[in-house]
ZAVOGU-314714 format. One record per residue (C-alpha): z, x, y; residue number from 1; residue in three letters. Coordinates in nm, 4 decimals. Each point is the difference from the previous one (the first is absolute). Layout:
N
Z_X_Y_NUM_ALA .
...
This chain:
432
14.7804_7.0446_5.0818_1_MET .
0.3319_-0.1427_0.0222_2_PRO .
0.1258_-0.1988_0.3204_3_THR .
0.2066_0.1648_0.2248_4_PHE .
0.2157_-0.1600_0.3014_5_SER .
0.3167_0.1228_0.2175_6_ALA .
0.2253_-0.1538_-0.2504_7_GLU .
-0.1352_0.2119_-0.2784_8_SER .
0.0652_0.3430_0.1707_9_LEU .
0.3036_0.2169_-0.0744_10_PRO .
0.3400_-0.1375_0.2033_11_ASN .
-0.0041_0.3490_0.2057_12_ASN .
-0.3499_-0.0949_0.1352_13_SER .
-0.0732_0.3821_-0.0913_14_GLU .
-0.3052_0.1075_-0.2077_15_THR .
0.1361_0.1955_-0.3115_16_PRO .
-0.1215_0.3482_-0.0166_17_ARG .
-0.1557_-0.0198_0.3916_18_TRP .
0.0784_0.3444_0.0377_19_GLN .
-0.3142_0.0612_-0.2544_20_PHE .
-0.2362_-0.2053_0.1942_21_ALA .
0.0911_0.1670_0.3502_22_VAL .
-0.0079_0.3565_-0.1454_23_SER .
-0.3156_-0.0756_-0.1469_24_ALA .
-0.1573_-0.1155_0.3487_25_ALA .
0.1447_0.2475_0.1910_26_ILE .
-0.1401_0.3030_-0.2281_27_LEU .
-0.3388_-0.1691_-0.0129_28_GLY .
-0.0433_0.0156_0.3668_29_TRP .
0.1391_0.3663_0.0412_30_ILE .
-0.2754_0.0848_-0.3253_31_LEU .
-0.2634_-0.1825_0.2060_32_ASP .
0.0998_0.1841_0.3257_33_ALA .
0.0173_0.3382_-0.1829_34_PHE .
-0.3500_-0.0531_-0.1680_35_ASN .
-0.1453_-0.0744_0.3489_36_PHE .
0.1433_0.2997_0.1877_37_PHE .
-0.1032_0.2202_-0.2730_38_VAL .
-0.3581_-0.0080_0.1249_39_VAL .
0.1194_0.0664_0.4027_40_VAL .
0.1431_0.3374_-0.1699_41_PHE .
-0.2924_0.1064_-0.2131_42_LEU .
-0.2930_-0.0116_0.2874_43_PHE .
-0.1133_0.3853_-0.0994_44_VAL .
0.0030_0.0311_-0.3432_45_PRO .
-0.1345_-0.3434_-0.0579_46_LEU .
-0.2951_0.0703_0.2537_47_SER .
-0.0608_0.3211_-0.1839_48_THR .
0.0010_-0.1183_-0.3651_49_THR .
-0.2629_-0.3043_0.1562_50_PHE .
-0.1901_0.2260_0.2343_51_HIS .
0.0642_-0.2379_0.2492_52_VAL .
0.1238_0.0119_0.3650_53_SER .
0.3467_-0.1033_0.0619_54_LYS .
-0.1208_-0.2648_0.1868_55_ALA .
-0.1406_-0.1644_-0.3227_56_ALA .
0.3403_0.0396_-0.1355_57_ILE .
0.1395_-0.1589_0.2980_58_VAL .
-0.2159_-0.2822_-0.0216_59_PHE .
0.1550_-0.0797_-0.3452_60_SER .
0.3059_-0.0780_0.1364_61_LEU .
-0.1762_-0.2598_0.2123_62_THR .
-0.1655_-0.1737_-0.3234_63_VAL .
0.3664_-0.0024_-0.1423_64_THR .
0.1447_-0.1762_0.3078_65_LEU .
-0.3042_-0.2408_0.0161_66_ALA .
0.0393_-0.1180_-0.3306_67_LEU .
0.3722_-0.0545_-0.0076_68_ARG .
-0.0487_-0.4006_0.1058_69_PRO .
-0.2066_-0.0461_-0.2901_70_VAL .
0.2995_0.1236_-0.2451_71_GLY .
0.2457_-0.2054_0.2128_72_ALA .
-0.2270_-0.3188_-0.0460_73_PHE .
-0.0818_0.0762_-0.3932_74_PHE .
0.3536_0.0990_-0.1173_75_PHE .
0.1984_-0.2177_0.2252_76_GLY .
-0.1930_-0.3043_-0.0948_77_ALA .
0.0467_0.1144_-0.3827_78_MET .
0.3842_0.0248_0.0199_79_ALA .
0.0048_-0.3250_0.1903_80_ASP .
-0.1730_-0.1814_-0.3112_81_ARG .
0.1518_0.2168_-0.2648_82_TYR .
0.3361_0.1492_0.0984_83_GLY .
0.0921_0.3037_0.1312_84_ARG .
0.0621_0.2407_-0.2772_85_LYS .
-0.3358_0.0580_-0.1750_86_LEU .
-0.1964_0.0125_0.3454_87_PRO .
0.2399_0.2716_0.1031_88_LEU .
-0.0616_0.1964_-0.3318_89_ILE .
-0.3406_-0.0579_0.0306_90_ALA .
-0.0276_0.1024_0.3769_91_CYS .
0.1847_0.3180_-0.0825_92_VAL .
-0.2225_0.0922_-0.3104_93_ILE .
-0.2926_-0.0607_0.2046_94_PHE .
0.0720_0.2156_0.3161_95_PHE .
0.1552_0.2672_-0.2173_96_THR .
-0.3192_0.0209_-0.2120_97_LEU .
-0.2398_0.0481_0.2735_98_PHE .
0.2229_0.2534_0.1679_99_THR .
-0.0222_0.2093_-0.3130_100_VAL .
-0.3397_-0.0587_-0.0132_101_LEU .
-0.0877_0.0933_0.3585_102_SER .
0.1937_0.3250_-0.0575_103_GLY .
-0.2405_0.1228_-0.2943_104_TYR .
-0.3223_-0.1815_0.1428_105_ALA .
-0.3503_0.2140_-0.0974_106_PRO .
-0.1196_-0.0451_0.3675_107_ASN .
0.0552_-0.1596_0.3437_108_TYR .
-0.1689_-0.3395_-0.0430_109_TRP .
0.2169_-0.0895_-0.3277_110_PHE .
0.3041_0.1700_0.1866_111_PHE .
-0.0805_-0.2631_0.2878_112_LEU .
-0.0341_-0.2907_-0.2419_113_LEU .
0.3173_0.0750_-0.1224_114_THR .
0.1892_0.0403_0.2924_115_ARG .
-0.1781_-0.3631_0.1179_116_ALA .
0.1451_-0.1632_-0.3337_117_LEU .
0.3380_0.1692_0.0144_118_TYR .
0.0221_-0.1650_0.3675_119_GLY .
-0.0438_-0.3403_-0.1543_120_ILE .
0.3142_0.0929_-0.2320_121_GLY .
0.1924_0.1271_0.2983_122_MET .
-0.0573_-0.3349_0.2282_123_GLY .
0.1016_-0.1802_-0.2915_124_GLY .
0.3364_0.1420_-0.0810_125_TYR .
0.1967_-0.0726_0.3032_126_TRP .
-0.0353_-0.3618_0.0106_127_GLY .
0.0914_-0.0708_-0.3874_128_VAL .
0.2694_0.2702_0.0330_129_GLY .
0.1571_-0.1429_0.3191_130_ALA .
0.0254_-0.3358_-0.1073_131_SER .
0.1219_0.1101_-0.3311_132_TYR .
0.3010_0.1823_0.1438_133_ALA .
0.0697_-0.2462_0.2798_134_MET .
0.0155_-0.2803_-0.2753_135_GLU .
0.2034_0.1864_-0.2185_136_SER .
0.2627_0.1837_0.1878_137_CYS .
0.3197_-0.2028_0.1604_138_PRO .
-0.0892_-0.1905_0.2751_139_GLN .
0.2944_0.1749_0.1812_140_LYS .
-0.1797_0.3240_-0.0356_141_SER .
-0.3629_-0.0687_0.0554_142_ARG .
0.0057_0.1895_0.3391_143_GLY .
0.1158_0.3362_-0.1681_144_ILE .
-0.2304_-0.0450_-0.2857_145_VAL .
-0.2951_-0.0589_0.2557_146_SER .
0.0811_0.3396_0.1707_147_GLY .
-0.0079_0.1677_-0.3280_148_PHE .
-0.3063_-0.1217_-0.0729_149_MET .
-0.1721_0.0685_0.2979_150_GLN .
0.1810_0.3206_0.0177_151_GLY .
-0.2128_0.1000_-0.3126_152_GLY .
-0.2906_0.0728_0.2057_153_TYR .
0.1507_0.3280_0.2027_154_PRO .
0.1676_0.0778_-0.3290_155_ILE .
-0.3211_0.0237_-0.1515_156_GLY .
-0.1257_0.2015_0.2469_157_TYR .
0.2533_0.2500_0.0169_158_LEU .
0.0042_0.0155_-0.3851_159_LEU .
-0.3726_0.1076_0.0034_160_ALA .
0.0710_0.2758_0.2616_161_ALA .
0.2809_0.1197_-0.2094_162_LEU .
-0.2389_-0.0014_-0.3250_163_ALA .
-0.2778_0.1938_0.2133_164_MET .
0.2669_0.2735_0.0161_165_GLN .
0.1757_0.0003_-0.3352_166_VAL .
-0.2514_-0.1546_-0.2527_167_LEU .
-0.3603_0.1288_0.1549_168_VAL .
0.1312_0.3616_-0.0071_169_THR .
0.0902_-0.0301_-0.3543_170_GLN .
-0.2643_-0.2007_-0.1591_171_PHE .
-0.3015_-0.0302_0.2564_172_GLY .
-0.1349_-0.2850_0.2039_173_TRP .
-0.0682_-0.2364_-0.2883_174_HIS .
0.3332_-0.0464_-0.0714_175_ILE .
0.0665_-0.2092_0.3176_176_MET .
-0.2293_-0.2822_-0.1657_177_PHE .
0.2254_0.0158_-0.3171_178_LEU .
0.3281_0.0126_0.1345_179_ALA .
0.0231_-0.3561_0.0452_180_GLY .
-0.0649_-0.0783_-0.3810_181_VAL .
0.3647_0.0178_-0.0973_182_PRO .
0.1113_-0.2456_0.2791_183_VAL .
-0.2545_-0.2208_-0.1015_184_MET .
0.1477_-0.0294_-0.3344_185_ALA .
0.3811_-0.0308_0.1501_186_ILE .
-0.1554_-0.2944_0.1853_187_ILE .
-0.1181_-0.1822_-0.2925_188_ILE .
0.3152_0.0567_-0.2013_189_VAL .
0.1911_-0.1520_0.2729_190_LEU .
-0.2288_-0.2885_0.0679_191_THR .
0.0231_-0.0803_-0.3780_192_LEU .
0.4070_-0.0056_0.0065_193_PHE .
-0.0151_-0.1920_0.3133_194_ALA .
-0.0201_-0.3793_0.0009_195_PRO .
-0.2775_-0.2239_0.1560_196_GLU .
0.0585_-0.1412_0.3244_197_SER .
0.1944_-0.3192_-0.0240_198_ASP .
-0.1477_-0.0972_0.3235_199_SER .
-0.3381_0.0321_-0.1195_200_TRP .
0.0755_-0.2102_-0.3050_201_LYS .
0.0980_-0.2917_0.1925_202_MET .
-0.2368_0.0154_0.2887_203_GLN .
-0.3368_0.1663_-0.1207_204_HIS .
-0.3324_-0.1630_0.0554_205_SER .
-0.1778_-0.1833_-0.3101_206_PRO .
-0.3480_0.1737_0.0901_207_GLY .
-0.2007_0.2324_0.2276_208_TYR .
-0.1289_-0.3129_0.1604_209_GLY .
0.3602_-0.0806_0.1188_210_GLU .
0.0800_0.3462_0.0979_211_ILE .
-0.3230_-0.0150_0.2565_212_MET .
0.1076_-0.3623_0.1400_213_ARG .
0.3277_0.1492_0.0549_214_THR .
-0.1108_0.2994_0.1710_215_LEU .
-0.2621_-0.2236_0.2410_216_PHE .
0.2730_-0.2491_0.0323_217_ALA .
0.2166_0.2687_0.1746_218_ASN .
-0.2599_0.1669_0.2351_219_MET .
0.2223_-0.0295_0.3083_220_LYS .
0.2414_0.1969_-0.1803_221_LEU .
-0.2539_0.2291_-0.1459_222_PHE .
-0.1536_0.0888_0.3504_223_ILE .
0.3416_0.0783_0.1689_224_TYR .
0.1104_0.2282_-0.3088_225_THR .
-0.3365_0.1441_0.0036_226_LEU .
0.0412_0.0905_0.4069_227_VAL .
0.3475_0.1366_-0.0994_228_LEU .
-0.0998_0.2205_-0.2788_229_MET .
-0.2937_0.1063_0.1972_230_ALA .
0.2254_0.1287_0.2801_231_ALA .
0.2603_0.1320_-0.2490_232_MET .
-0.2499_0.2278_-0.1231_233_ASN .
-0.1568_0.0844_0.3448_234_ALA .
0.3717_0.0963_0.0912_235_LEU .
0.0431_0.2204_-0.3249_236_SER .
-0.3766_0.1775_-0.0171_237_HIS .
0.0332_0.0139_0.3949_238_GLY .
0.3147_0.2315_-0.0061_239_SER .
-0.0840_0.1855_-0.3206_240_GLN .
-0.3648_0.1144_-0.0546_241_ASP .
-0.0610_0.1821_0.2881_242_LEU .
0.3371_0.1551_0.0823_243_TYR .
-0.0093_0.3076_-0.1747_244_PRO .
-0.3213_0.1044_0.1770_245_ASN .
0.1720_-0.1125_0.3088_246_PHE .
0.2632_0.2397_-0.0600_247_LEU .
-0.2230_0.2816_-0.0515_248_ARG .
-0.1455_-0.0563_0.3715_249_THR .
0.3513_0.0837_0.1526_250_ILE .
0.0239_0.3447_0.1046_251_PRO .
0.3996_0.0240_-0.0007_252_ALA .
-0.0212_-0.0620_-0.4052_253_LEU .
-0.2615_0.2892_-0.0605_254_VAL .
0.1498_0.2113_-0.2709_255_GLY .
0.3065_-0.2074_-0.0388_256_LYS .
0.1531_-0.0837_-0.3528_257_THR .
0.1951_-0.2944_-0.1084_258_VAL .
0.2179_0.0196_-0.3510_259_LEU .
-0.1743_0.3389_-0.0538_260_GLY .
-0.3386_-0.1702_0.0311_261_MET .
-0.2701_-0.0137_0.2599_262_LYS .
0.1079_-0.2462_0.2506_263_MET .
-0.3026_-0.2228_-0.0980_264_VAL .
0.1522_-0.0724_-0.3354_265_TYR .
0.3235_0.0530_0.0788_266_GLY .
0.0341_-0.3092_0.2640_267_ILE .
-0.1811_-0.2339_-0.2320_268_PRO .
0.2324_0.0591_-0.2980_269_ILE .
0.3038_-0.0661_0.2682_270_ILE .
-0.1551_-0.3029_0.1377_271_TYR .
-0.0922_-0.1206_-0.3601_272_ASN .
0.3928_-0.0090_-0.0702_273_VAL .
0.0471_-0.1683_0.3001_274_GLY .
-0.2795_-0.2613_-0.1324_275_ALA .
0.2044_-0.0135_-0.3616_276_ILE .
0.3289_-0.0520_0.2077_277_LEU .
-0.1271_-0.2445_0.2226_278_GLY .
-0.1360_-0.2261_-0.2557_279_THR .
0.3480_0.0103_-0.1662_280_LEU .
0.1769_-0.0726_0.3247_281_PHE .
-0.1872_-0.2912_0.1410_282_PHE .
-0.0840_-0.1640_-0.3169_283_GLY .
0.4136_-0.0045_-0.0663_284_HIS .
0.0252_-0.0957_0.3402_285_LEU .
-0.2557_-0.3039_-0.0346_286_SER .
0.2547_-0.1398_-0.2557_287_ASP .
0.2617_-0.0190_0.3083_288_ARG .
-0.1674_-0.0792_0.3030_289_VAL .
-0.3242_-0.1667_-0.1089_290_GLY .
-0.3859_0.1547_-0.0914_291_ARG .
-0.0948_-0.0647_0.3679_292_ARG .
0.3012_0.1274_0.1866_293_ARG .
-0.0225_0.3392_-0.2375_294_SER .
-0.3697_0.0629_0.0416_295_MET .
0.0849_-0.0834_0.4009_296_ILE .
0.2495_0.2729_0.0077_297_ILE .
-0.2317_0.2431_-0.1844_298_ALA .
-0.2407_-0.0843_0.2412_299_MET .
0.2258_0.0774_0.2962_300_VAL .
0.0553_0.3339_-0.1886_301_LEU .
-0.3546_0.0753_-0.0079_302_CYS .
-0.0426_-0.0573_0.3788_303_LEU .
0.2686_0.1640_0.0988_304_LEU .
-0.1199_0.3196_-0.2131_305_SER .
-0.3585_-0.0186_0.1421_306_VAL .
0.0414_0.2325_0.3314_307_PRO .
0.1600_0.2646_-0.1689_308_ALA .
-0.2155_-0.0419_-0.3452_309_TRP .
-0.3060_0.0284_0.2370_310_ALA .
0.0976_0.2351_0.2698_311_PHE .
0.2857_0.1990_-0.1386_312_GLY .
-0.0649_0.3906_0.0898_313_ALA .
0.2546_0.1833_-0.2385_314_SER .
0.0225_0.0211_-0.3834_315_LEU .
0.3501_-0.1582_-0.0039_316_GLY .
-0.1096_-0.3416_0.2158_317_VAL .
-0.3097_-0.0367_-0.2465_318_LEU .
0.1938_0.0193_-0.2754_319_VAL .
0.2649_-0.2445_0.0968_320_LEU .
-0.2617_-0.2389_0.1315_321_ALA .
-0.2453_-0.0078_-0.2692_322_SER .
0.3293_-0.0749_-0.2508_323_PHE .
0.0759_-0.2942_0.2177_324_ALA .
-0.3103_-0.1207_0.0264_325_MET .
-0.0808_-0.0418_-0.3530_326_GLN .
0.3521_-0.0986_-0.0621_327_ALA .
-0.1140_-0.3170_0.1878_328_GLY .
-0.3581_-0.0157_-0.0845_329_VAL .
0.0815_0.0001_-0.3749_330_GLN .
0.3115_-0.1777_0.0473_331_GLY .
-0.1964_-0.2892_0.1423_332_ALA .
-0.2087_0.0301_-0.3110_333_PHE .
0.3248_0.0140_-0.2156_334_GLY .
0.0311_-0.3224_0.0381_335_VAL .
-0.3132_-0.1631_-0.0344_336_ILE .
-0.0103_-0.0498_-0.3783_337_PRO .
0.2981_-0.2494_0.0302_338_ALA .
-0.1342_-0.1731_0.3158_339_HIS .
-0.3626_-0.0473_-0.1317_340_LEU .
0.0959_-0.1295_-0.3272_341_THR .
0.2543_-0.2127_0.1437_342_GLU .
-0.2590_-0.1187_0.2406_343_LEU .
-0.2679_-0.0526_-0.2844_344_SER .
-0.0675_-0.3377_-0.1751_345_PRO .
0.1914_-0.0306_-0.3341_346_ASP .
-0.2673_-0.0063_-0.2247_347_SER .
-0.2143_0.2961_0.1452_348_ILE .
0.2954_0.2132_0.0838_349_ARG .
-0.1905_0.3137_-0.1725_350_SER .
-0.3514_-0.0841_0.1316_351_LEU .
0.0752_-0.1024_0.3650_352_PHE .
0.2632_0.3262_0.1171_353_PRO .
-0.2543_0.2153_-0.1733_354_GLY .
-0.3183_-0.1130_0.1259_355_PHE .
0.1086_-0.0146_0.3671_356_VAL .
0.1387_0.3297_-0.0399_357_TYR .
-0.2751_0.2101_-0.1245_358_GLN .
-0.2549_-0.2159_0.2386_359_LEU .
0.2436_0.1264_0.2660_360_GLY .
-0.0685_0.3753_-0.1180_361_VAL .
-0.3623_-0.0663_0.0164_362_LEU .
0.0365_-0.1445_0.3528_363_ILE .
0.2124_0.2948_0.1266_364_ALA .
-0.2193_0.2702_-0.1660_365_ALA .
-0.1881_0.0591_0.2977_366_SER .
0.3490_0.0893_0.2283_367_SER .
-0.0305_0.3625_-0.0376_368_PRO .
-0.3518_-0.0163_0.1483_369_THR .
0.0837_-0.2223_0.2879_370_VAL .
0.2807_0.2797_0.0772_371_GLU .
-0.2277_0.2819_-0.0374_372_TYR .
-0.2593_-0.1824_0.2492_373_ALA .
0.2788_-0.0587_0.2481_374_LEU .
0.1291_0.3518_-0.0281_375_ARG .
-0.3758_0.1487_0.1244_376_ASP .
0.1101_-0.2257_0.3146_377_HIS .
0.3633_-0.0035_0.0279_378_LEU .
0.1121_0.3358_-0.1671_379_GLY .
0.2039_-0.0232_-0.3115_380_TYR .
0.3492_-0.0819_0.1280_381_PRO .
-0.1265_-0.2855_0.2011_382_TRP .
-0.2441_-0.1465_-0.2812_383_ALA .
0.2984_0.0060_-0.2320_384_LEU .
0.2234_-0.1722_0.2413_385_THR .
-0.2220_-0.2702_0.1025_386_LEU .
-0.1416_-0.0850_-0.3503_387_PHE .
0.3659_-0.0429_-0.1409_388_GLU .
0.1405_-0.1612_0.3003_389_THR .
-0.2715_-0.2867_-0.0330_390_VAL .
0.0602_-0.0312_-0.3685_391_VAL .
0.3811_-0.0015_0.0498_392_ILE .
0.0279_-0.2416_0.2924_393_VAL .
-0.2720_-0.2207_-0.2388_394_THR .
0.2393_0.0266_-0.2716_395_LEU .
0.3121_-0.0939_0.2053_396_LEU .
-0.1712_-0.3213_0.0861_397_LEU .
-0.1133_-0.1038_-0.3689_398_LEU .
0.3528_0.0732_-0.1066_399_PHE .
0.1745_-0.2200_0.3000_400_ILE .
-0.2244_-0.2652_-0.0248_401_PHE .
-0.1167_-0.0064_-0.3945_402_GLY .
0.1875_-0.1845_-0.3089_403_PRO .
0.2981_0.1171_-0.2311_404_GLU .
0.1207_-0.1032_-0.3148_405_LYS .
0.2554_0.2288_-0.0673_406_ARG .
0.1888_-0.0544_-0.3104_407_GLY .
-0.2458_-0.2671_-0.1003_408_LYS .
0.0920_-0.1274_-0.3732_409_ASP .
-0.2660_0.1062_-0.2394_410_PHE .
0.1438_-0.1679_-0.2994_411_ARG .
0.1326_-0.3517_0.1153_412_GLY .
0.3524_0.1439_0.0253_413_LEU .
0.1626_0.1865_0.2990_414_ALA .
0.3327_0.1505_0.0197_415_GLU .
0.2875_-0.1715_0.1808_416_GLY .
0.2786_0.1508_0.2091_417_ALA .
0.1706_0.1174_-0.3248_418_GLU .
-0.2749_0.1522_-0.1699_419_GLY .
-0.0324_-0.3168_-0.2391_420_LYS .
-0.3607_-0.1586_-0.0354_421_PRO .
-0.0746_-0.3311_0.1929_422_VAL .
-0.2813_-0.2004_0.0139_423_LEU .
-0.2554_0.1007_0.2891_424_ALA .
0.0075_-0.3506_0.1490_425_SER .
0.3948_-0.0395_-0.0216_426_GLU .
0.0063_0.3484_0.1928_427_GLN .
-0.2253_-0.1224_0.2598_428_ALA .
0.2159_-0.3139_0.0486_429_ALA .
0.3021_0.2119_0.0321_430_HIS .
-0.1484_0.2382_0.2512_431_GLU .
-0.1779_-0.3018_0.1931_432_GLY .
């Protein structure tokens, strides 16, 4: 392998064809989310086909989520050892293959196995995709690309909902498990045309042993980011998972429609649009005011939205409050790909953020259970309010007192005031 240094990079310090790498990463996360939410929309046909209860199909979601950290560790370490491109292609083929197989499973146990293996692929993609996108895009655009990357998750949810209404009525429910195959092909082509990460070429570890030593050497940072991601996922799951069920309990909403749909479907569509816009807005804002400040602003928006979000008694109030709430929740999440990759040690920039992200998902998986238990004692509005307020305050403290490395130079070069590349050490001396 040729030796790479800061001096060997192009004078504009911008990776040629970086748009291919970014597009592949974003499309992959959209596809990942789509393939996950397919099962959410198919509880009835799947339970009927396999002659099991809906609870058994719901359990498959738990298995999928539980194995995401395994995938993050495996594919993340592979990407830090062998580069971003081949592991990204391997991961998207892996989770698409097991998505297709799960749609044509001969029995429930085979279906459960394929969804478990899909979970490994689902967990592996984010860390590899985020590091590839952040290392490839221009440094000044890292925040908005981060927003696009994280916005892929609610986009995948909306596309799954749309496909249920368009594709299933024409071709049957099995088509949902095949719909992602053309997208997989596009991602592979984009990745093949994209360049390998210059950052990885310059900073990769010589072997898995060194990768593990680097991980353990940064245990303090690992613990901080793990707590951060557990709280972020608790915020997201706590604000979304039970909210449609909560809406059903509001007397004033009985029989109401939104966008021509029952309100229990219409309101989530609207607040998912808010989530997508939030990821883009706060991701872009983070390039201007910093990662922590933009996430603090997003948390303040959430905190201000909580009263109307939980206690709103009219359709209009609940629509606006849930829109604002998800704009703040997912807006903060939109900064996370850039924030985590900038905080991560250089030589494990795929493994580190992906692993803490997916472990955070696992830790926060009980959030709906906790909220539902609180509901039995306090009622739905106060349960939602108490849980989300505690999580938001916790995140505010983590952001206020936590570290930040906005604009960290991934390749040994940083853009000066006039957009020209300068050595990172020269920039630090200038700023100091």
